[in-house]
C-alpha positions in Angstrom: 37.7 56.8 63.6 38.2 60.6 64.0 39.5 60.2 67.6 42.2 57.5 68.0 41.3 58.1 72.2 38.3 56.4 70.8 39.9 53.2 68.9 42.4 52.9 72.2 38.7 52.9 75.0 37.8 49.8 72.4 41.0 48.0 72.6 41.7 48.2 76.0 38.0 47.7 77.3 37.7 44.8 74.6 41.1 43.3 76.6 39.8 43.9 80.4 36.3 42.4 79.2 38.3 39.2 77.9 40.7 39.4 80.6 37.9 38.9 83.3 35.9 36.7 81.4 38.2 34.2 79.8 42.0 34.4 81.1 41.1 34.8 85.0 42.5 38.8 85.5 42.9 38.7 89.0 40.6 41.7 88.9 37.2 42.3 89.8 34.4 43.7 88.5 33.6 46.0 91.7 37.4 46.9 91.6 36.9 47.5 87.6 34.4 50.1 88.7 36.2 51.5 91.5 39.0 52.7 89.6 37.0 53.4 86.4 34.7 56.0 88.6 37.4 57.4 90.3 39.1 58.5 87.7 36.1 59.6 85.8 35.2 61.9 88.6 38.7 62.9 89.2 39.2 64.2 85.4 35.3 65.9 86.1 36.5 67.8 89.0 39.8 69.3 87.5 38.1 70.3 84.4 35.9 72.4 86.1 38.3 73.9 88.1 39.9 74.9 84.8 36.6 76.0 83.8 36.5 73.2 80.9 34.6 70.4 80.1 35.6 67.0 81.6 38.1 65.2 79.4 36.3 61.4 79.6 38.6 59.8 77.2 41.9 60.7 78.4 40.6 59.4 81.9 39.3 56.4 80.4 42.2 55.2 78.8 44.2 55.5 82.1 41.9 54.3 84.1 41.4 50.7 82.2 45.0 50.9 81.9 45.0 50.7 85.7 43.0 47.9 85.8 45.1 45.9 83.6 48.2 46.9 85.6 47.7 48.1 89.0 47.4 45.3 91.7 46.0 45.8 95.1 44.2 44.1 97.7 43.3 47.4 99.3 40.6 49.5 98.1 41.4 52.4 99.5 44.7 52.0 97.7 43.0 51.7 94.2 41.1 54.4 94.3 44.1 56.6 95.8 46.1 55.5 92.9 43.5 56.6 90.5 43.1 59.5 92.2 46.8 60.4 91.7 47.1 59.5 88.3 44.7 62.4 87.2 45.6 64.6 89.5 49.5 64.7 88.2 47.8 66.1 85.0 46.8 69.5 86.9 49.2 69.4 89.3 52.6 68.5 87.8 52.9 70.8 84.5 55.7 72.6 83.0 54.6 75.9 80.6 50.8 74.2 80.6 52.3 70.7 79.6 51.9 68.0 82.0 55.4 66.0 82.5 54.5 62.5 83.4 52.2 60.0 81.3 49.0 59.9 83.7 49.2 55.9 84.1 53.0 55.7 84.7 52.8 58.5 87.3 50.1 57.1 89.4 51.9 53.7 89.2 55.3 55.0 90.0 54.0 56.7 93.0 51.8 54.0 94.2 54.8 52.0 94.1 57.0 54.7 96.2 54.1 55.1 98.4 53.2 51.8 99.6 54.4 48.1 99.3 50.9 46.7 98.9 50.4 47.7 95.2 52.1 45.8 92.4 52.2 45.6 88.7 50.7 43.0 86.7 53.6 41.6 84.6 50.9 40.5 81.5 51.5 37.3 81.3 48.3 36.5 79.1 48.9 33.9 77.0 50.3 33.8 73.2 46.4 34.9 72.1 45.8 37.4 74.1 48.9 39.0 73.6 48.9 38.4 69.6 45.5 39.9 69.3 46.5 42.9 71.8 49.5 43.4 69.2 47.7 43.5 66.0 44.9 46.2 67.9 47.7 48.0 68.6 49.7 47.9 65.5 46.1 48.8 64.2 45.5 51.7 65.9 48.5 53.3 65.0 47.5 52.5 60.7 44.0 52.9 60.8 44.4 56.6 63.3 47.7 57.7 61.8 48.7 58.6 65.0 51.2 61.2 65.4 53.5 59.8 67.8 53.7 56.4 65.8 57.5 57.4 65.3 58.1 57.0 69.3 56.7 54.0 69.6 58.6 52.7 67.2 62.0 53.9 67.9 61.1 52.6 71.7 60.4 49.1 70.6 63.2 48.9 67.9 65.8 50.0 70.6 64.8 47.7 73.2 64.8 45.0 71.3 68.3 45.8 69.9 69.1 46.1 73.7 67.6 42.9 74.9 69.0 40.3 71.6 71.9 41.8 72.1 72.8 41.1 75.6 71.2 37.8 75.2 74.0 37.4 72.1 76.8 38.8 73.8 76.2 36.1 76.9 76.0 33.2 74.0 71.9 32.8 75.5 69.3 31.0 73.2 67.1 33.3 71.0 64.9 31.7 73.2 65.3 33.8 76.5 65.1 37.3 74.8 61.9 36.0 73.0 60.3 35.3 75.9 61.2 38.3 78.0 59.3 40.1 74.9 56.3 38.2 75.4 54.4 40.4 78.0 51.6 42.4 77.7 52.3 45.2 80.3 55.0 45.3 77.8 52.3 46.0 74.8 50.6 48.1 76.5 53.4 50.0 78.1 54.6 50.6 74.2 51.3 51.7 72.9 49.4 53.1 75.1 52.1 55.0 77.6 55.0 56.2 76.0 53.3 57.3 73.0 51.0 59.6 74.9 51.0 62.7 72.5 50.7 65.1 75.3 53.7 63.9 77.4 56.5 63.1 74.8 58.8 65.7 73.2 57.3 68.3 70.3 59.7 67.4 67.5 60.4 64.2 66.3 64.0 64.2 66.6 63.1 64.8 70.2 60.8 61.7 70.6 63.3 59.2 68.5 65.7 60.1 71.3 63.2 60.3 74.3 62.7 56.6 73.0 66.0 55.4 73.1 67.2 56.9 76.7 63.9 55.4 77.7 64.9 52.1 76.2 68.2 52.0 77.8 67.2 52.7 81.0 64.3 50.4 81.0 67.4 47.6 80.0 69.5 49.1 82.7 67.3 48.4 85.4 66.3 45.3 84.5 69.6 43.9 83.8 72.2 46.2 86.2 69.7 47.1 89.0 68.1 43.9 88.5 65.1 45.5 89.8 61.5 44.8 88.5 59.3 47.1 86.9 62.4 48.7 84.6 59.9 50.3 82.0 58.1 52.6 84.4 60.9 53.4 86.4 62.8 54.5 83.5 59.7 56.4 81.8 59.1 58.1 84.8 62.9 59.4 85.1 62.9 60.9 81.2 59.4 62.5 81.6 60.9 64.8 83.7 63.6 65.4 81.3 61.1 66.5 78.8 60.9 70.3 78.9 65.0 70.0 78.5 64.6 67.8 75.1 62.0 70.5 73.9 64.0 72.9 74.6 67.2 71.6 72.9 65.2 70.0 70.0 62.1 72.5 69.4 59.0 71.8 67.7 55.3 72.2 67.3 52.8 70.6 70.7 50.4 68.3 70.3 47.2 68.8 70.8 43.6 67.2 70.5 41.5 68.8 67.9 37.3 68.8 68.2 35.8 67.4 65.4 34.7 71.0 63.6 38.4 71.9 64.1 39.4 68.4 61.9 37.0 69.6 60.0 38.4 72.4 59.7 42.3 71.3 59.4 41.4 68.7 56.5 39.5 71.2 54.1 42.7 73.6 55.3 44.9 70.9 54.1 43.4 69.9 50.8 42.7 73.4 49.6 46.8 74.1 50.3 47.4 70.8 48.4 45.0 72.7 45.3 46.8 75.7 45.6 50.3 73.9 44.8 49.1 71.9 42.0 47.6 75.3 40.6 51.4 77.5 41.5 52.4 74.3 39.3 50.6 74.7 36.4 51.1 78.7 36.2 54.8 78.2 36.5 54.8 75.8 34.0 56.7 72.0 33.5 59.5 73.6 31.6 60.7 76.1 34.7 63.7 75.2 36.6 62.7 72.8 39.6 64.7 75.1 42.2 62.0 78.1 40.9 59.1 75.5 41.1 60.1 74.9 44.6 60.7 77.9 45.7 56.9 79.0 44.4 55.6 76.2 46.3 57.6 77.5 49.4 56.3 80.8 48.8 
């Protein structure tokens, strides 16, 4: 699958359908339709104002994530959350790069604005959690996601903090294991913190970012004793991404069109052929330093 967003859409949509049909998710078909149509309409309006084609893939990922996580009894608040989620991409930017992950920004904004909005903890049962985990990991492998480093860095740091605290307190390991059995945590790890448009540009920056988010989430939960630590921490440290990019600069991520992807693959193949031909010209008996310099040239 050439575009990893298509795999993400298929995974999230399958989970939503399965949850509504068999796991009794507390969201109706009408509410899901309201969220999805609102995010798509808001995305289309924003893209039209900027004079470009509607980016329905990213909007659909945000809408499906809201369906899985956002809970409210007020349709108006649900629609408002969808608008805020997408509008944040167009309004809150720094040097052309939007700061907050849309879903995270929308959820945090609504939690601050109203006490009639809450986030689903994602306690969906072991079968659904295992299926989502396998689908999410499969997405990283199949699509060779360029932001898998931030995903694995975050989950590694977060698990270390959760298990480390339990070991320090002498708790049985079943307690931290249960804390990690959350659908919301999986959605956060594979679909939110790994957003390539809002993470730092360099790999070192992304690993640092993941560690900071993991520590912030742990601190909110176990020191401030507040819920939704993952969301609060990601929103806080997302605001620091421009600083991280300045300290640890890297190449900015951009979604490639199908034609651009084909051209990129062709250029990569041509580069490999040129490198092999250069090795033949230089010769196997040439000192390795000269061969290395020839490749870099």
